[in-house]
N, CA and C atoms as an extended XYZ file, in Angstrom:
597
Properties=species:S:1:pos:R:3:atomname:S:1:resname:S:1:resid:I:1 pbc="F F F"
N         0.843       -1.198        0.000 N   MET     1
C         0.000        0.000        0.000 CA  MET     1
C         0.882        1.253        0.000 C   MET     1
N         0.581        2.176       -0.906 N   GLU     2
C         1.381        3.390       -1.037 CA  GLU     2
C         1.104        4.349        0.112 C   GLU     2
N         2.182        4.847        0.739 N   THR     3
C         2.055        5.817        1.815 CA  THR     3
C         2.088        7.225        1.226 C   THR     3
N         1.079        8.004        1.563 N   LEU     4
C         1.006        9.367        1.042 CA  LEU     4
C         1.873       10.303        1.866 C   LEU     4
N         2.526       11.227        1.199 N   THR     5
C         3.323       12.235        1.888 CA  THR     5
C         2.379       13.272        2.491 C   THR     5
N         2.916       14.121        3.378 N   LEU     6
C         2.108       15.173        3.997 CA  LEU     6
C         1.542       16.106        2.930 C   LEU     6
N         2.354       16.398        1.915 N   LYS     7
C         1.910       17.276        0.827 CA  LYS     7
C         0.731       16.651        0.087 C   LYS     7
N         0.824       15.338       -0.193 N   GLN     8
C        -0.244       14.639       -0.903 CA  GLN     8
C        -1.526       14.580       -0.059 C   GLN     8
N        -1.350       14.318        1.241 N   LYS     9
C        -2.505       14.257        2.148 CA  LYS     9
C        -3.204       15.616        2.226 C   LYS     9
N        -2.392       16.664        2.312 N   THR    10
C        -2.944       18.026        2.382 CA  THR    10
C        -3.677       18.370        1.093 C   THR    10
N        -3.059       18.035       -0.030 N   PHE    11
C        -3.628       18.339       -1.340 CA  PHE    11
C        -4.929       17.563       -1.566 C   PHE    11
N        -4.994       16.324       -1.034 N   ASN    12
C        -6.179       15.483       -1.224 CA  ASN    12
C        -7.256       15.726       -0.166 C   ASN    12
N        -6.974       16.553        0.822 N   SER    13
C        -7.937       16.839        1.889 CA  SER    13
C        -9.157       17.557        1.329 C   SER    13
N       -10.365       17.152        1.769 N   PRO    14
C       -11.583       17.840        1.304 CA  PRO    14
C       -11.578       19.338        1.617 C   PRO    14
N       -11.038       19.707        2.788 N   ILE    15
C       -10.992       21.127        3.169 CA  ILE    15
C       -10.129       21.908        2.175 C   ILE    15
N        -8.953       21.342        1.857 N   THR    16
C        -8.052       21.994        0.895 CA  THR    16
C        -8.732       22.124       -0.460 C   THR    16
N        -9.384       21.044       -0.872 N   LYS    17
C       -10.052       21.042       -2.176 CA  LYS    17
C       -11.164       22.090       -2.236 C   LYS    17
N       -11.947       22.195       -1.162 N   ILE    18
C       -13.025       23.183       -1.113 CA  ILE    18
C       -12.455       24.602       -1.169 C   ILE    18
N       -11.421       24.855       -0.347 N   ILE    19
C       -10.832       26.198       -0.304 CA  ILE    19
C       -10.255       26.590       -1.665 C   ILE    19
N        -9.477       25.693       -2.268 N   LEU    20
C        -8.872       25.993       -3.566 CA  LEU    20
C        -9.930       26.178       -4.655 C   LEU    20
N       -10.962       25.331       -4.616 N   ALA    21
C       -12.039       25.429       -5.612 CA  ALA    21
C       -12.794       26.747       -5.455 C   ALA    21
N       -13.109       27.125       -4.203 N   LEU    22
C       -13.834       28.376       -3.959 CA  LEU    22
C       -13.007       29.587       -4.369 C   LEU    22
N       -11.719       29.580       -4.017 N   LEU    23
C       -10.846       30.697       -4.378 CA  LEU    23
C       -10.719       30.834       -5.895 C   LEU    23
N       -10.527       29.697       -6.561 N   THR    24
C       -10.400       29.700       -8.021 CA  THR    24
C       -11.685       30.191       -8.673 C   THR    24
N       -12.798       29.651       -8.198 N   PHE    25
C       -14.088       29.971       -8.790 CA  PHE    25
C       -14.451       31.441       -8.590 C   PHE    25
N       -14.254       31.953       -7.371 N   MET    26
C       -14.586       33.346       -7.096 CA  MET    26
C       -13.669       34.297       -7.874 C   MET    26
N       -12.409       33.893       -8.038 N   ALA    27
C       -11.480       34.698       -8.838 CA  ALA    27
C       -11.970       34.783      -10.288 C   ALA    27
N       -12.454       33.653      -10.816 N   VAL    28
C       -12.977       33.624      -12.185 CA  VAL    28
C       -14.196       34.535      -12.305 C   VAL    28
N       -15.092       34.477      -11.314 N   VAL    29
C       -16.295       35.318      -11.337 CA  VAL    29
C       -15.920       36.796      -11.360 C   VAL    29
N       -15.041       37.200      -10.449 N   ILE    30
C       -14.655       38.614      -10.334 CA  ILE    30
C       -13.911       39.088      -11.584 C   ILE    30
N       -12.935       38.296      -12.029 N   ILE    31
C       -12.134       38.691      -13.193 CA  ILE    31
C       -12.977       38.722      -14.464 C   ILE    31
N       -13.834       37.709      -14.641 N   SER    32
C       -14.658       37.666      -15.858 CA  SER    32
C       -15.640       38.832      -15.897 C   SER    32
N       -16.151       39.239      -14.731 N   GLN    33
C       -17.039       40.404      -14.691 CA  GLN    33
C       -16.290       41.674      -15.115 C   GLN    33
N       -15.063       41.820      -14.619 N   GLN    34
C       -14.256       42.997      -14.967 CA  GLN    34
C       -13.911       43.014      -16.457 C   GLN    34
N       -13.555       41.847      -16.992 N   ILE    35
C       -13.240       41.757      -18.427 CA  ILE    35
C       -14.459       42.121      -19.262 C   ILE    35
N       -15.619       41.568      -18.881 N   ALA    36
C       -16.852       41.840      -19.627 CA  ALA    36
C       -17.193       43.324      -19.605 C   ALA    36
N       -17.057       43.955      -18.435 N   VAL    37
C       -17.356       45.386      -18.309 CA  VAL    37
C       -16.441       46.206      -19.222 C   VAL    37
N       -15.149       45.879      -19.210 N   LYS    38
C       -14.173       46.624      -20.032 CA  LYS    38
C       -14.465       46.459      -21.526 C   LYS    38
N       -14.744       45.218      -21.935 N   LEU    39
C       -14.995       44.961      -23.358 CA  LEU    39
C       -16.295       45.605      -23.826 C   LEU    39
N       -17.346       45.486      -22.989 N   LEU    40
C       -18.652       46.017      -23.390 CA  LEU    40
C       -18.706       47.539      -23.354 C   LEU    40
N       -17.739       48.155      -22.663 N   ALA    41
C       -17.674       49.625      -22.629 CA  ALA    41
C       -17.374       50.197      -24.015 C   ALA    41
N       -16.789       49.355      -24.884 N   PHE    42
C       -16.465       49.792      -26.246 CA  PHE    42
C       -17.671       49.728      -27.179 C   PHE    42
N       -18.767       49.152      -26.707 N   THR    43
C       -19.955       49.023      -27.551 CA  THR    43
C       -20.911       50.188      -27.307 C   THR    43
N       -21.893       50.289      -28.173 N   THR    44
C       -22.910       51.337      -28.024 CA  THR    44
C       -24.211       50.770      -27.458 C   THR    44
N       -24.127       49.566      -26.910 N   LEU    45
C       -25.324       48.919      -26.374 CA  LEU    45
C       -25.822       49.634      -25.124 C   LEU    45
N       -27.137       49.530      -24.896 N   GLU    46
C       -27.714       50.080      -23.668 CA  GLU    46
C       -27.224       49.256      -22.474 C   GLU    46
N       -27.323       49.861      -21.284 N   LYS    47
C       -26.823       49.219      -20.064 CA  LYS    47
C       -27.451       47.844      -19.832 C   LYS    47
N       -28.769       47.739      -20.056 N   ASP    48
C       -29.458       46.464      -19.835 CA  ASP    48
C       -28.896       45.362      -20.719 C   ASP    48
N       -28.627       45.684      -21.968 N   TYR    49
C       -28.105       44.674      -22.888 CA  TYR    49
C       -26.648       44.341      -22.595 C   TYR    49
N       -25.922       45.324      -22.084 N   ARG    50
C       -24.546       45.043      -21.653 CA  ARG    50
C       -24.566       44.075      -20.463 C   ARG    50
N       -25.503       44.293      -19.547 N   ASN    51
C       -25.637       43.391      -18.394 CA  ASN    51
C       -26.021       41.983      -18.817 C   ASN    51
N       -26.875       41.903      -19.840 N   LEU    52
C       -27.290       40.598      -20.352 CA  LEU    52
C       -26.091       39.835      -20.915 C   LEU    52
N       -25.296       40.508      -21.752 N   LEU    53
C       -24.118       39.864      -22.340 CA  LEU    53
C       -23.074       39.540      -21.278 C   LEU    53
N       -22.948       40.429      -20.284 N   LYS    54
C       -22.006       40.174      -19.191 CA  LYS    54
C       -22.416       38.911      -18.434 C   LYS    54
N       -23.718       38.776      -18.184 N   GLY    55
C       -24.224       37.606      -17.472 CA  GLY    55
C       -23.947       36.304      -18.207 C   GLY    55
N       -24.182       36.322      -19.515 N   LEU    56
C       -23.933       35.130      -20.327 CA  LEU    56
C       -22.442       34.789      -20.356 C   LEU    56
N       -21.601       35.804      -20.468 N   PHE    57
C       -20.146       35.625      -20.496 CA  PHE    57
C       -19.644       35.037      -19.174 C   PHE    57
N       -20.090       35.622      -18.057 N   VAL    58
C       -19.673       35.151      -16.731 CA  VAL    58
C       -20.162       33.714      -16.491 C   VAL    58
N       -21.402       33.423      -16.857 N   SER    59
C       -21.954       32.072      -16.672 CA  SER    59
C       -21.137       31.033      -17.431 C   SER    59
N       -20.822       31.351      -18.679 N   ALA    60
C       -20.047       30.421      -19.513 CA  ALA    60
C       -18.665       30.162      -18.919 C   ALA    60
N       -17.995       31.231      -18.453 N   LEU    61
C       -16.669       31.066      -17.865 CA  LEU    61
C       -16.724       30.324      -16.534 C   LEU    61
N       -17.786       30.523      -15.775 N   CYS    62
C       -17.966       29.804      -14.508 CA  CYS    62
C       -18.041       28.297      -14.748 C   CYS    62
N       -18.863       27.921      -15.704 N   ILE    63
C       -19.026       26.496      -16.023 CA  ILE    63
C       -17.713       25.923      -16.554 C   ILE    63
N       -17.075       26.645      -17.462 N   PHE    64
C       -15.814       26.185      -18.054 CA  PHE    64
C       -14.734       26.021      -16.988 C   PHE    64
N       -14.625       27.003      -16.069 N   SER    65
C       -13.583       26.939      -15.039 CA  SER    65
C       -13.833       25.796      -14.067 C   SER    65
N       -15.103       25.535      -13.749 N   TYR    66
C       -15.450       24.416      -12.860 CA  TYR    66
C       -15.033       23.087      -13.489 C   TYR    66
N       -15.411       22.915      -14.756 N   ILE    67
C       -15.072       21.674      -15.460 CA  ILE    67
C       -13.561       21.492      -15.533 C   ILE    67
N       -12.848       22.544      -15.907 N   LEU    68
C       -11.392       22.476      -16.046 CA  LEU    68
C       -10.718       22.200      -14.700 C   LEU    68
N       -11.173       22.891      -13.639 N   PHE    69
C       -10.564       22.730      -12.316 CA  PHE    69
C       -10.662       21.290      -11.837 C   PHE    69
N       -11.873       20.722      -11.855 N   PHE    70
C       -12.055       19.378      -11.301 CA  PHE    70
C       -11.579       18.273      -12.242 C   PHE    70
N       -11.519       18.576      -13.518 N   LYS    71
C       -10.938       17.617      -14.456 CA  LYS    71
C        -9.452       17.444      -14.153 C   LYS    71
N        -8.778       18.559      -13.834 N   LYS    72
C        -7.343       18.515      -13.520 CA  LYS    72
C        -7.099       18.051      -12.084 C   LYS    72
N        -7.875       18.590      -11.140 N   TYR    73
C        -7.651       18.315       -9.718 CA  TYR    73
C        -8.016       16.873       -9.366 C   TYR    73
N        -9.205       16.449       -9.781 N   ASP    74
C        -9.684       15.104       -9.450 CA  ASP    74
C        -9.292       14.051      -10.480 C   ASP    74
N        -8.776       14.529      -11.619 N   LYS    75
C        -8.438       13.626      -12.729 CA  LYS    75
C        -9.635       12.722      -13.069 C   LYS    75
N       -10.754       13.377      -13.372 N   ARG    76
C       -11.982       12.648      -13.677 CA  ARG    76
C       -12.779       13.387      -14.743 C   ARG    76
N       -13.754       12.685      -15.296 N   THR    77
C       -14.689       13.324      -16.209 CA  THR    77
C       -15.752       14.020      -15.367 C   THR    77
N       -15.994       15.285      -15.630 N   VAL    78
C       -16.962       16.057      -14.844 CA  VAL    78
C       -18.362       15.772      -15.371 C   VAL    78
N       -18.993       14.749      -14.806 N   GLU    79
C       -20.284       14.283      -15.309 CA  GLU    79
C       -21.445       15.183      -14.912 C   GLU    79
N       -21.251       16.003      -13.853 N   GLU    80
C       -22.357       16.855      -13.416 CA  GLU    80
C       -22.704       17.939      -14.429 C   GLU    80
N       -21.827       18.148      -15.413 N   PHE    81
C       -22.138       19.087      -16.498 CA  PHE    81
C       -22.224       18.341      -17.834 C   PHE    81
N       -22.651       17.109      -17.763 N   SER    82
C       -22.793       16.305      -18.975 CA  SER    82
C       -23.913       16.849      -19.850 C   SER    82
N       -23.712       16.784      -21.151 N   GLY    83
C       -24.733       17.243      -22.090 CA  GLY    83
C       -25.764       16.166      -22.392 C   GLY    83
N       -25.585       14.984      -21.799 N   LYS    84
C       -26.492       13.866      -22.057 CA  LYS    84
C       -27.897       14.190      -21.527 C   LYS    84
N       -28.876       14.124      -22.394 N   GLY    85
C       -30.269       14.368      -22.010 CA  GLY    85
C       -30.562       15.803      -21.628 C   GLY    85
N       -29.719       16.743      -22.078 N   ILE    86
C       -29.865       18.143      -21.644 CA  ILE    86
C       -31.188       18.759      -22.106 C   ILE    86
N       -31.627       18.427      -23.320 N   ALA    87
C       -32.878       19.009      -23.829 CA  ALA    87
C       -34.063       18.557      -22.979 C   ALA    87
N       -34.126       17.256      -22.696 N   LYS    88
C       -35.222       16.714      -21.882 CA  LYS    88
C       -35.211       17.322      -20.486 C   LYS    88
N       -34.017       17.403      -19.889 N   ASN    89
C       -33.900       17.939      -18.535 CA  ASN    89
C       -34.253       19.422      -18.463 C   ASN    89
N       -33.858       20.189      -19.490 N   LEU    90
C       -34.195       21.614      -19.522 CA  LEU    90
C       -35.705       21.825      -19.641 C   LEU    90
N       -36.323       21.053      -20.519 N   ILE    91
C       -37.772       21.174      -20.701 CA  ILE    91
C       -38.509       20.763      -19.435 C   ILE    91
N       -38.116       19.622      -18.870 N   LEU    92
C       -38.769       19.126      -17.653 CA  LEU    92
C       -38.558       20.097      -16.484 C   LEU    92
N       -37.333       20.584      -16.331 N   GLY    93
C       -37.024       21.520      -15.250 CA  GLY    93
C       -37.791       22.823      -15.384 C   GLY    93
N       -37.900       23.306      -16.620 N   THR    94
C       -38.647       24.544      -16.872 CA  THR    94
C       -40.124       24.357      -16.540 C   THR    94
N       -40.685       23.225      -16.939 N   LEU    95
C       -42.102       22.949      -16.656 CA  LEU    95
C       -42.365       22.832      -15.157 C   LEU    95
N       -41.466       22.148      -14.455 N   ILE    96
C       -41.627       22.007      -13.004 CA  ILE    96
C       -41.520       23.372      -12.326 C   ILE    96
N       -40.509       24.160      -12.728 N   GLY    97
C       -40.333       25.492      -12.160 CA  GLY    97
C       -41.535       26.388      -12.429 C   GLY    97
N       -42.044       26.340      -13.664 N   PHE    98
C       -43.211       27.144      -14.036 CA  PHE    98
C       -44.429       26.740      -13.204 C   PHE    98
N       -44.608       25.434      -13.026 N   THR    99
C       -45.749       24.928      -12.248 CA  THR    99
C       -45.652       25.355      -10.785 C   THR    99
N       -44.478       25.199      -10.185 N   LEU   100
C       -44.302       25.583       -8.780 CA  LEU   100
C       -44.516       27.087       -8.583 C   LEU   100
N       -43.975       27.880       -9.514 N   GLN   101
C       -44.145       29.340       -9.420 CA  GLN   101
C       -45.615       29.714       -9.585 C   GLN   101
N       -46.313       29.037      -10.496 N   SER   102
C       -47.732       29.307      -10.732 CA  SER   102
C       -48.562       28.953       -9.503 C   SER   102
N       -48.211       27.847       -8.836 N   LEU   103
C       -48.934       27.448       -7.623 CA  LEU   103
C       -48.734       28.477       -6.503 C   LEU   103
N       -47.518       29.019       -6.423 N   THR   104
C       -47.231       30.055       -5.425 CA  THR   104
C       -48.104       31.282       -5.674 C   THR   104
N       -48.170       31.701       -6.935 N   ILE   105
C       -48.997       32.862       -7.298 CA  ILE   105
C       -50.475       32.564       -7.061 C   ILE   105
N       -50.884       31.314       -7.314 N   LEU   106
C       -52.283       30.919       -7.095 CA  LEU   106
C       -52.671       31.066       -5.625 C   LEU   106
N       -51.784       30.651       -4.728 N   VAL   107
C       -52.058       30.781       -3.291 CA  VAL   107
C       -52.216       32.249       -2.912 C   VAL   107
N       -51.330       33.111       -3.444 N   ILE   108
C       -51.415       34.544       -3.165 CA  ILE   108
C       -52.728       35.103       -3.725 C   ILE   108
N       -53.090       34.664       -4.935 N   PHE   109
C       -54.325       35.116       -5.584 CA  PHE   109
C       -55.556       34.702       -4.784 C   PHE   109
N       -55.580       33.453       -4.320 N   LEU   110
C       -56.724       32.943       -3.562 CA  LEU   110
C       -56.888       33.657       -2.225 C   LEU   110
N       -55.798       34.212       -1.709 N   ASN   111
C       -55.861       34.991       -0.473 CA  ASN   111
C       -56.191       36.459       -0.732 C   ASN   111
N       -56.443       36.793       -2.010 N   GLY   112
C       -56.848       38.146       -2.358 CA  GLY   112
C       -55.727       39.166       -2.363 C   GLY   112
N       -54.494       38.694       -2.451 N   ASN   113
C       -53.350       39.611       -2.395 CA  ASN   113
C       -52.592       39.713       -3.719 C   ASN   113
N       -53.221       39.288       -4.810 N   TYR   114
C       -52.540       39.329       -6.112 CA  TYR   114
C       -53.433       40.033       -7.122 C   TYR   114
N       -52.850       40.978       -7.823 N   SER   115
C       -53.598       41.651       -8.890 CA  SER   115
C       -52.633       42.082       -9.986 C   SER   115
N       -53.100       42.096      -11.210 N   VAL   116
C       -52.291       42.508      -12.356 CA  VAL   116
C       -52.419       44.023      -12.504 C   VAL   116
N       -51.293       44.715      -12.402 N   VAL   117
C       -51.325       46.189      -12.510 CA  VAL   117
C       -50.772       46.676      -13.845 C   VAL   117
N       -50.038       45.805      -14.542 N   ASN   118
C       -49.470       46.205      -15.828 CA  ASN   118
C       -49.082       44.952      -16.608 C   ASN   118
N       -49.115       45.032      -17.918 N   ILE   119
C       -48.671       43.918      -18.768 CA  ILE   119
C       -47.537       44.419      -19.644 C   ILE   119
N       -46.401       43.788      -19.500 N   ASN   120
C       -45.208       44.175      -20.251 CA  ASN   120
C       -44.928       43.170      -21.365 C   ASN   120
N       -44.166       43.564      -22.373 N   PRO   121
C       -43.781       42.611      -23.426 CA  PRO   121
C       -42.827       41.556      -22.867 C   PRO   121
N       -42.739       40.429      -23.571 N   ILE   122
C       -41.869       39.321      -23.144 CA  ILE   122
C       -40.432       39.798      -22.976 C   ILE   122
N       -40.005       40.724      -23.846 N   SER   123
C       -38.621       41.211      -23.792 CA  SER   123
C       -38.301       41.884      -22.455 C   SER   123
N       -39.344       42.326      -21.742 N   PHE   124
C       -39.165       43.016      -20.465 CA  PHE   124
C       -38.489       42.125      -19.414 C   PHE   124
N       -38.751       40.812      -19.504 N   ILE   125
C       -38.195       39.896      -18.495 CA  ILE   125
C       -36.844       39.313      -18.911 C   ILE   125
N       -36.392       39.621      -20.117 N   LEU   126
C       -35.160       39.028      -20.637 CA  LEU   126
C       -33.948       39.366      -19.782 C   LEU   126
N       -33.782       40.635      -19.426 N   ILE   127
C       -32.622       41.064      -18.647 CA  ILE   127
C       -32.653       40.475      -17.233 C   ILE   127
N       -33.771       40.647      -16.476 N   PRO   128
C       -33.808       40.045      -15.132 CA  PRO   128
C       -33.613       38.533      -15.155 C   PRO   128
N       -34.181       37.878      -16.185 N   PHE   129
C       -34.029       36.427      -16.298 CA  PHE   129
C       -32.561       36.048      -16.454 C   PHE   129
N       -31.842       36.767      -17.301 N   THR   130
C       -30.422       36.468      -17.518 CA  THR   130
C       -29.609       36.713      -16.256 C   THR   130
N       -29.930       37.791      -15.540 N   ILE   131
C       -29.217       38.086      -14.292 CA  ILE   131
C       -29.448       36.973      -13.277 C   ILE   131
N       -30.701       36.546      -13.123 N   MET   132
C       -31.007       35.482      -12.162 CA  MET   132
C       -30.427       34.145      -12.615 C   MET   132
N       -30.350       33.933      -13.923 N   PHE   133
C       -29.726       32.727      -14.456 CA  PHE   133
C       -28.256       32.687      -14.053 C   PHE   133
N       -27.579       33.836      -14.181 N   THR   134
C       -26.166       33.930      -13.808 CA  THR   134
C       -25.985       33.691      -12.314 C   THR   134
N       -26.847       34.303      -11.505 N   VAL   135
C       -26.784       34.112      -10.050 CA  VAL   135
C       -26.998       32.640       -9.707 C   VAL   135
N       -27.970       32.010      -10.371 N   ALA   136
C       -28.258       30.592      -10.112 CA  ALA   136
C       -27.068       29.710      -10.475 C   ALA   136
N       -26.431       29.979      -11.605 N   ILE   137
C       -25.250       29.212      -12.015 CA  ILE   137
C       -24.161       29.317      -10.945 C   ILE   137
N       -23.893       30.539      -10.491 N   ILE   138
C       -22.847       30.764       -9.490 CA  ILE   138
C       -23.198       30.063       -8.178 C   ILE   138
N       -24.440       30.230       -7.715 N   GLU   139
C       -24.863       29.610       -6.452 CA  GLU   139
C       -24.808       28.093       -6.516 C   GLU   139
N       -25.293       27.522       -7.608 N   GLU   140
C       -25.331       26.059       -7.716 CA  GLU   140
C       -23.928       25.462       -7.771 C   GLU   140
N       -23.027       26.122       -8.485 N   ILE   141
C       -21.653       25.623       -8.546 CA  ILE   141
C       -21.007       25.712       -7.162 C   ILE   141
N       -21.202       26.835       -6.475 N   LEU   142
C       -20.598       27.020       -5.150 CA  LEU   142
C       -21.156       26.029       -4.129 C   LEU   142
N       -22.485       25.965       -4.037 N   VAL   143
C       -23.110       25.189       -2.956 CA  VAL   143
C       -23.233       23.708       -3.287 C   VAL   143
N       -23.749       23.389       -4.463 N   ARG   144
C       -23.939       21.978       -4.815 CA  ARG   144
C       -22.686       21.379       -5.459 C   ARG   144
N       -22.115       22.089       -6.427 N   GLY   145
C       -20.976       21.538       -7.158 CA  GLY   145
C       -19.715       21.419       -6.326 C   GLY   145
N       -19.462       22.413       -5.464 N   ILE   146
C       -18.228       22.396       -4.672 CA  ILE   146
C       -18.484       21.876       -3.255 C   ILE   146
N       -19.301       22.611       -2.479 N   ILE   147
C       -19.473       22.264       -1.056 CA  ILE   147
C       -20.162       20.907       -0.879 C   ILE   147
N       -21.360       20.747       -1.456 N   PHE   148
C       -22.089       19.484       -1.258 CA  PHE   148
C       -21.300       18.284       -1.759 C   PHE   148
N       -20.802       18.384       -2.978 N   ARG   149
C       -20.167       17.215       -3.598 CA  ARG   149
C       -18.889       16.797       -2.883 C   ARG   149
N       -18.074       17.779       -2.449 N   ILE   150
C       -16.808       17.446       -1.802 CA  ILE   150
C       -17.030       16.956       -0.367 C   ILE   150
N       -17.953       17.611        0.354 N   VAL   151
C       -18.272       17.156        1.718 CA  VAL   151
C       -18.868       15.752        1.669 C   VAL   151
N       -19.664       15.475        0.647 N   GLU   152
C       -20.281       14.160        0.485 CA  GLU   152
C       -19.223       13.057        0.382 C   GLU   152
N       -18.119       13.352       -0.295 N   GLU   153
C       -17.047       12.366       -0.449 CA  GLU   153
C       -16.493       11.923        0.900 C   GLU   153
N       -16.495       12.831        1.880 N   LYS   154
C       -15.908       12.551        3.190 CA  LYS   154
C       -16.937       12.122        4.231 C   LYS   154
N       -18.098       12.791        4.251 N   LEU   155
C       -19.065       12.579        5.334 CA  LEU   155
C       -20.348       11.878        4.909 C   LEU   155
N       -20.518       11.649        3.625 N   GLY   156
C       -21.727       10.972        3.156 CA  GLY   156
C       -22.798       11.955        2.698 C   GLY   156
N       -23.786       11.419        1.998 N   SER   157
C       -24.794       12.253        1.332 CA  SER   157
C       -25.692       13.013        2.298 C   SER   157
N       -26.178       12.358        3.358 N   TYR   158
C       -27.165       12.988        4.231 CA  TYR   158
C       -26.578       14.144        5.032 C   TYR   158
N       -25.394       13.938        5.593 N   ILE   159
C       -24.741       15.005        6.351 CA  ILE   159
C       -24.383       16.158        5.416 C   ILE   159
N       -23.890       15.812        4.249 N   SER   160
C       -23.527       16.833        3.260 CA  SER   160
C       -24.748       17.641        2.827 C   SER   160
N       -25.872       16.963        2.705 N   LEU   161
C       -27.121       17.616        2.316 CA  LEU   161
C       -27.543       18.635        3.375 C   LEU   161
N       -27.428       18.262        4.640 N   ILE   162
C       -27.789       19.163        5.740 CA  ILE   162
C       -26.843       20.360        5.785 C   ILE   162
N       -25.531       20.101        5.722 N   ILE   163
C       -24.536       21.174        5.796 CA  ILE   163
C       -24.711       22.168        4.654 C   ILE   163
N       -24.827       21.655        3.427 N   SER   164
C       -24.940       22.545        2.255 CA  SER   164
C       -26.248       23.329        2.275 C   SER   164
N       -27.331       22.720        2.774 N   SER   165
C       -28.632       23.401        2.839 CA  SER   165
C       -28.599       24.539        3.847 C   SER   165
N       -28.015       24.276        5.014 N   VAL   166
C       -27.919       25.314        6.056 CA  VAL   166
C       -27.055       26.475        5.559 C   VAL   166
N       -25.936       26.146        4.933 N   LEU   167
C       -25.063       27.200        4.392 CA  LEU   167
C       -25.790       28.012        3.328 C   LEU   167
N       -26.582       27.348        2.513 N   PHE   168
C       -27.357       28.017        1.466 CA  PHE   168
C       -28.301       29.042        2.085 C   PHE   168
N       -28.955       28.643        3.181 N   GLY   169
C       -29.852       29.553        3.877 CA  GLY   169
C       -29.109       30.706        4.532 C   GLY   169
N       -27.979       30.408        5.161 N   VAL   170
C       -27.171       31.436        5.835 CA  VAL   170
C       -26.654       32.465        4.833 C   VAL   170
N       -26.175       31.987        3.667 N   PHE   171
C       -25.669       32.901        2.640 CA  PHE   171
C       -26.729       33.928        2.239 C   PHE   171
N       -27.994       33.506        2.240 N   HIS   172
C       -29.071       34.389        1.789 CA  HIS   172
C       -29.550       35.357        2.870 C   HIS   172
N       -29.001       35.261        4.062 N   LEU   173
C       -29.326       36.234        5.095 CA  LEU   173
C       -28.850       37.631        4.701 C   LEU   173
N       -27.833       37.658        3.818 N   ALA   174
C       -27.284       38.942        3.362 CA  ALA   174
C       -28.176       39.625        2.338 C   ALA   174
N       -29.216       38.927        1.866 N   ASN   175
C       -30.136       39.525        0.881 CA  ASN   175
C       -30.838       40.747        1.476 C   ASN   175
N       -31.218       41.702        0.642 N   PRO   176
C       -32.014       42.836        1.142 CA  PRO   176
C       -33.281       42.329        1.832 C   PRO   176
N       -33.563       42.830        3.022 N   ASN   177
C       -34.733       42.439        3.819 CA  ASN   177
C       -34.730       40.962        4.231 C   ASN   177
N       -33.548       40.350        4.218 N   GLY   178
C       -33.436       38.958        4.637 CA  GLY   178
C       -33.748       38.813        6.122 C   GLY   178
N       -34.499       37.763        6.470 N   THR   179
C       -34.859       37.505        7.870 CA  THR   179
C       -34.566       36.048        8.209 C   THR   179
N       -34.731       35.717        9.483 N   LEU   180
C       -34.533       34.328        9.904 CA  LEU   180
C       -35.536       33.414        9.214 C   LEU   180
N       -36.785       33.871        9.105 N   ILE   181
C       -37.828       33.065        8.459 CA  ILE   181
C       -37.503       32.838        6.986 C   ILE   181
N       -37.102       33.902        6.290 N   SER   182
C       -36.772       33.753        4.867 CA  SER   182
C       -35.568       32.826        4.701 C   SER   182
N       -34.616       32.908        5.637 N   SER   183
C       -33.439       32.050        5.581 CA  SER   183
C       -33.805       30.581        5.783 C   SER   183
N       -34.759       30.338        6.695 N   ILE   184
C       -35.225       28.960        6.929 CA  ILE   184
C       -35.911       28.417        5.679 C   ILE   184
N       -36.723       29.274        5.042 N   CYS   185
C       -37.405       28.861        3.801 CA  CYS   185
C       -36.387       28.532        2.715 C   CYS   185
N       -35.350       29.355        2.604 N   ILE   186
C       -34.315       29.134        1.591 CA  ILE   186
C       -33.485       27.899        1.929 C   ILE   186
N       -33.316       27.639        3.226 N   THR   187
C       -32.630       26.404        3.646 CA  THR   187
C       -33.401       25.182        3.155 C   THR   187
N       -34.734       25.222        3.287 N   MET   188
C       -35.568       24.114        2.807 CA  MET   188
C       -35.475       23.978        1.290 C   MET   188
N       -35.444       25.129        0.605 N   ALA   189
C       -35.276       25.101       -0.856 CA  ALA   189
C       -33.918       24.502       -1.199 C   ALA   189
N       -32.887       24.875       -0.432 N   GLY   190
C       -31.548       24.324       -0.639 CA  GLY   190
C       -31.522       22.826       -0.420 C   GLY   190
N       -32.307       22.367        0.547 N   PHE   191
C       -32.395       20.926        0.814 CA  PHE   191
C       -32.976       20.193       -0.397 C   PHE   191
N       -34.037       20.780       -0.975 N   MET   192
C       -34.671       20.156       -2.143 CA  MET   192
C       -33.748       20.188       -3.363 C   MET   192
N       -33.049       21.311       -3.561 N   LEU   193
C       -32.113       21.418       -4.688 CA  LEU   193
C       -30.963       20.429       -4.522 C   LEU   193
N       -30.485       20.292       -3.277 N   GLY   194
C       -29.398       19.343       -3.010 CA  GLY   194
C       -29.846       17.904       -3.217 C   GLY   194
N       -31.084       17.601       -2.781 N   ALA   195
C       -31.623       16.246       -2.956 CA  ALA   195
C       -31.790       15.936       -4.438 C   ALA   195
N       -32.223       16.939       -5.201 N   ASP   196
C       -32.381       16.768       -6.641 CA  ASP   196
C       -31.021       16.497       -7.291 C   ASP   196
N       -30.009       17.264       -6.869 N   PHE   197
C       -28.647       17.066       -7.394 CA  PHE   197
C       -28.139       15.668       -7.037 C   PHE   197
N       -28.393       15.251       -5.788 N   TYR   198
C       -27.970       13.926       -5.317 CA  TYR   198
C       -28.625       12.815       -6.143 C   TYR   198
N       -29.931       12.955       -6.363 N   LEU   199
C       -30.660       11.928       -7.133 CA  LEU   199
C       -30.207       11.892       -8.578 C   LEU   199
């Protein structure tokens, strides 16, 4: 049996892997945002469209850096970003998300607290959608791709699911008007997202 050196043990430690992955990933996010801002400053596009392109650019680099990092670090194929069945999964995920969001609005409507005050064109939601898409990519890679997956290797799926869900809720305490109740709700959402990733 091969004896690992202290350097090898440190390098293979889940804590080391998480720290290096987070540092690398956050550096990519910050640098890619700065690059996008500098490049888009040369265009005549409106601010909203510059933000849209910046979001797409940052998202693409986030995914690419994650795949490259773990392909080199773990010496494995990064299956969590596999293109296999992507069309089916995107359609199914969109339908589930649309249904859940519609049910939420239905509950608000049935309680008499929902009313339509304005109707905007579809293009109106394009920019916010892209921004939230970028945020979702970053959050999922950080919490599920890095924290959940690496902790799972050491402590198992259930403990990892609890840890990553609680952290997900805690991270969102920094949101504008964030409260303990909203954080608990987001923790539960994190639990479901983590369980979905696990399955």
